[in-house]
N, C-alpha and C positions, 0 to 999 in steps of 0.2 A: 435233575428240576426244579432244585432249590438251587444249587449251583449257577443254570442258568438263567436266572431273577437276580441273582448274586450277583456277577458278572455283567449280567446288562444293565444292571443297575449302576454301581461300578465306574459302566465306560458312558452311564447317564450325567452324573452331579461330574467327571473330572473333564466333559466339553461342556459342562451346564455352565462349571471352572475357565473357563478356554471361552469362554464365550463373553461370561462376564468382563476376564479380563483385556483381553482384544477394546470390546467396544470401551473401557476402564483409561486403554491407552490411545484412541482413537479423539475421545473426549477431552482430552487431557491438550491431545496434540491439537486441537481446534481451539482452544483456549488461546493457549503455545501465541495463533496464528491472530486470532482478533487482539493481544495485546497488543501485538508487539504493530498491529496495523490503528491500534487507537496512536501510542505515542507518534506517527505522524500524521495523522491525520485532524482534519480541522473544522469547523462546522459551516451548516450553510453563510450564517454572519462574517466567520470568519475570511473566507471568503467573500464577498460583499462590500468587505469593508478595504480589499484589496486597490486600487483607483489607479485607468491607467496615468504613468507616467511615475508611480512608485521609482523608488531604488529596490534594486534588486536587496541589498544587507538588509535594509532597511525592513524589505517584505522577511524576508528569512528571522529577521528579530525578533519581529514582530507574531509569526507561523512559528518560528523556530525549525530545527533541522527538516528541511521535505523528507521523502521515501524516497525519493530517482531526481535527478536530473541526463540531460542530454546536449547538446550541444549542434548548431547545424551551421555551417558557415561556408560563406564557396568568396574565391576569385572571381570579381569582373574586372575584367581587363577591359581600363581609360578610368578604374574607379581602385584609387587611394588603398585604403582600408574594405576590408574581406564585409562580403554583406552575410549577416543571418542572426541569429537566434539560440540564445540558450536560456532553455525553460527548463524547471524545476514542479515536478509532482507532488497531493498530498492523496494519501489516500482522505475517504468520507466516513465524515464520526459516523460510529455507528455500520458501517456496510461495510465489504468487501475489492465486492468487483467492482467498486467507481472512486472517481471523485474527480480533484479538479489543478490543474493544468495553467503552470504563467509561462511566457517566452515574454525574456527583455529579449535587448536588441543588442549586441557582441557589442560595439562601439561605445556605448553612454551608458547600459545599465541600466537599464531604465524598463519599466514596463510596456510591453506595448498591445501584446493580446493579454485575453485568461478566459476558457472555456470549462465548461463541467462534463464529465464521460460519467 
């Protein structure tokens, strides 16, 4: 009977160590994700400081490198230049699944719209 108790106790200790290791690993990964999103995140005040008509280079100089970027353009028959937007995205400081979008005219590189999500 003592052997069964020792084996059971050994299994419980090993299981506890395994669970503790997993929790530490997941916590560390979550911290890494938060650190990365904070590097490309901005505050609401910074978002409000960007005005329609600002140049893209000036916005990036003020806010730093964006988290991501997308470009949407299309050619329209009868127009010499493409129509579309080049959008950059920043995270929202302290949050993971929300952020800010700034869209610039592809021809002038000037801010034409901004939004938060």
